[in-house]
C-alpha positions as CSV (number, residue, x, y, z in Angstrom):
1,F,29.0,120.4,118.7
2,I,30.4,122.2,121.8
3,R,31.0,120.0,124.9
4,T,33.3,119.8,127.9
5,S,36.4,117.7,128.0
6,K,36.4,114.4,129.9
7,A,38.1,116.1,132.8
8,G,35.6,118.9,132.7
9,T,38.3,121.6,132.5
10,R,38.0,122.6,128.9
11,L,35.4,123.2,126.2
12,E,35.8,121.3,122.9
13,M,34.4,122.6,119.7
14,H,33.8,120.6,116.5
15,R,36.0,121.9,113.7
16,L,33.0,122.6,111.4
17,V,31.6,124.9,114.1
18,H,34.9,126.5,114.5
19,L,35.1,127.1,110.7
20,A,31.5,128.4,110.5
21,T,32.2,130.9,113.4
22,R,35.4,132.0,111.7
23,N,33.6,132.6,108.4
24,W,30.8,134.5,110.2
25,L,33.2,136.7,112.0
26,R,34.9,137.5,108.7
27,S,31.6,138.3,107.1
28,I,30.8,140.9,109.7
29,D,34.4,142.4,109.6
30,S,35.3,141.2,113.2
31,L,37.7,138.3,112.6
32,Y,40.8,140.5,113.1
33,R,39.5,142.0,116.3
34,W,38.7,138.4,117.8
35,Q,42.0,137.0,116.6
36,S,43.8,139.8,118.4
37,Y,41.7,139.1,121.6
38,S,42.2,135.3,121.4
39,L,46.0,135.7,121.2
40,G,45.9,138.0,124.3
41,V,43.9,135.5,126.3
42,L,46.2,132.6,125.3
43,K,49.2,134.6,126.3
44,C,47.7,135.4,129.8
45,R,46.2,132.0,130.4
46,F,48.9,129.7,129.0
47,P,50.3,127.4,131.8
48,L,53.7,128.0,133.1
49,A,56.4,125.8,131.6
50,D,56.8,123.8,134.8
51,T,57.0,120.0,135.0
52,T,54.3,119.9,137.6
53,R,51.9,121.4,135.0
54,R,53.0,119.2,132.1
55,S,49.4,117.8,131.4
56,E,48.1,121.4,131.3
57,W,50.6,122.8,128.8
58,R,50.6,119.6,126.7
59,A,46.9,120.1,126.2
60,A,47.3,123.9,125.6
61,I,50.1,123.7,123.0
62,P,48.0,122.4,120.0
63,H,45.4,125.2,120.6
64,A,48.1,127.8,120.9
65,L,49.8,126.6,117.7
66,H,46.5,126.6,115.9
67,A,45.9,130.3,117.0
68,L,49.4,131.3,115.8
69,D,49.0,129.5,112.5
70,S,45.6,131.0,111.7
71,T,46.4,134.6,112.6
72,P,48.4,137.1,110.6
73,N,52.1,137.5,111.6
74,E,51.8,141.2,112.1
75,L,48.9,140.8,114.7
76,N,49.8,141.4,118.3
77,T,53.5,140.6,117.7
78,D,54.5,140.8,121.4
79,D,51.7,138.3,122.3
80,R,52.8,136.0,119.5
81,A,56.5,136.2,120.6
82,Y,55.7,135.5,124.2
83,L,53.4,132.6,123.3
84,M,56.0,131.1,121.0
85,H,58.6,131.5,123.7
86,M,56.4,129.6,126.2
87,I,55.8,126.8,123.8
88,G,59.5,126.5,123.2
89,A,60.1,126.3,126.9
90,C,57.6,123.5,127.2
91,Y,59.3,121.7,124.3
92,V,62.6,121.9,126.1
93,H,60.9,120.3,129.3
94,D,59.6,117.6,127.0
95,G,62.9,116.9,125.3
96,R,61.5,118.0,121.9
97,Y,64.6,120.1,121.2
98,K,64.3,120.4,117.4
99,E,60.8,121.8,117.7
100,A,62.0,124.1,120.4
101,E,64.8,125.4,118.2
102,G,62.2,126.5,115.5
103,V,59.9,128.5,117.9
104,F,62.9,130.1,119.7
105,L,64.5,131.3,116.4
106,E,61.2,132.9,115.3
107,S,60.2,134.4,118.6
108,G,63.8,135.5,119.4
109,E,63.9,137.6,116.2
110,I,60.6,139.2,117.1
111,L,61.7,139.9,120.7
112,R,65.0,141.5,119.6
113,R,63.0,143.7,117.1
114,L,60.4,144.8,119.7
115,F,62.4,145.0,122.9
116,G,66.1,144.9,122.1
117,A,69.0,142.5,122.6
118,T,69.3,143.3,126.4
119,D,65.6,142.7,127.3
120,C,65.1,140.0,130.0
121,L,62.8,137.9,127.9
122,T,65.0,138.2,124.8
123,L,68.0,136.9,126.9
124,K,65.9,134.1,128.4
125,N,64.8,133.1,125.0
126,Q,68.3,132.9,123.7
127,S,69.5,131.0,126.8
128,L,66.8,128.4,126.2
129,L,67.8,128.1,122.6
130,A,71.3,127.5,123.6
131,H,70.1,124.8,126.0
132,A,68.3,123.1,123.2
133,Y,71.5,123.2,121.0
134,Q,73.5,121.7,123.9
135,A,71.0,118.9,124.4
136,M,71.3,118.1,120.7
137,G,75.1,118.0,120.9
138,Q,75.6,121.2,118.9
139,F,78.0,122.6,121.5
140,E,79.6,125.4,119.3
141,K,76.2,126.9,118.6
142,S,75.3,126.7,122.3
143,I,78.6,128.4,123.3
144,K,78.3,131.2,120.7
145,I,74.8,132.1,121.9
146,L,75.6,131.8,125.6
147,E,78.7,134.0,125.3
148,N,76.7,136.6,123.5
149,V,73.9,136.4,126.1
150,L,76.5,136.8,128.9
151,E,78.0,139.9,127.2
152,E,74.5,141.5,127.0
153,H,73.9,140.7,130.6
154,E,77.2,142.4,131.6
155,R,76.4,145.4,129.4
156,A,72.9,145.9,130.8
157,R,73.0,144.7,134.4
158,G,76.4,143.4,135.2
159,L,77.3,139.9,136.2
160,E,76.6,139.9,139.9
161,N,73.0,138.7,139.6
162,R,71.1,135.4,139.5
163,D,70.2,135.6,135.8
164,A,73.8,136.2,134.7
165,M,75.0,133.4,136.9
166,D,72.5,131.0,135.6
167,V,73.7,131.7,132.1
168,M,77.3,131.4,133.3
169,A,76.4,128.0,134.7
170,K,75.0,126.8,131.4
171,L,78.0,128.2,129.5
172,A,80.4,126.3,131.9
173,S,78.5,123.1,131.0
174,S,78.7,123.7,127.3
175,Y,82.5,124.4,127.7
176,R,82.9,121.1,129.6
177,L,81.1,119.1,127.0
178,S,83.1,120.7,124.2
179,G,86.3,119.8,126.0
180,N,87.3,123.4,127.1
181,L,87.8,122.3,130.7
182,Q,89.8,125.4,131.8
183,S,87.2,127.9,130.8
184,A,84.6,125.6,132.3
185,E,86.4,125.4,135.6
186,E,86.8,129.2,135.8
187,L,83.1,130.0,135.1
188,C,81.8,127.1,137.3
189,S,84.0,128.2,140.3
190,S,82.5,131.7,140.1
191,V,79.0,130.3,139.9
192,V,79.6,128.1,143.0
193,R,81.0,131.0,145.1
194,Y,78.1,133.2,144.1
195,Y,75.4,130.6,144.8
196,L,77.0,129.7,148.2
197,K,76.9,133.4,149.1
198,T,73.4,134.2,147.9
199,L,71.5,130.9,148.0
200,G,73.3,128.9,150.6
201,P,74.9,125.4,150.6
202,E,71.6,123.5,150.6
203,S,70.0,125.2,147.5
204,H,69.2,123.0,144.6
205,S,71.1,125.4,142.3
206,T,74.1,125.4,144.5
207,L,74.3,121.6,144.7
208,N,73.9,121.3,140.9
209,A,76.8,123.9,140.4
210,I,79.0,121.9,142.9
211,Y,78.2,118.7,141.1
212,S,79.1,120.4,137.7
213,L,82.4,121.6,139.1
214,T,83.1,118.0,140.5
215,L,82.5,116.7,137.0
216,I,84.9,119.1,135.5
217,Y,87.7,118.1,138.1
218,Y,86.9,114.4,137.4
219,T,87.2,115.0,133.6
220,Q,90.5,116.8,134.2
221,G,91.8,113.7,136.1
């Protein structure tokens, strides 16, 4: 009833064994404690949302979702929010933008309540939500969120930093796609200058920003 996966990297448990274990833990009044522990372990061990680890997080997502669905919402809220955020980031990498929207909206609300609007993870969460909206063609939603995120960055840490510039690059892209080419050019030019100064001309981010600026000029004719 408990066996290793074909790859030998995970343990697989029959759902009846899982149910019996859950009922036993409830009978000895330990279910809540072990649910809390499991969320903490999942948060620490969940793979990074990196395309090179796609097979790992694709395998981890169903287990994480099951843990989230089967535990009370008030349990370990910071672990829940982080885990949902990571699942959303994986969904974005996989092009599952509608599913990403749902987990980002829920986790973003928790993060704002726990850590505030200017917290780094809160802002990253909102930036990824805006990316999902942009990918779905909902440019006005994307722009509204990114403008707010940029304001929070400016209020908390100023704009002369990598995180703020990354948001500015995404906002420039949303402006371009929505037809606001003047605003897109202004922001993208600032991003290119900053990346050239701090990352150098051969950086992947610098080259992407230059390409985006080229697209803006091309669209302007």
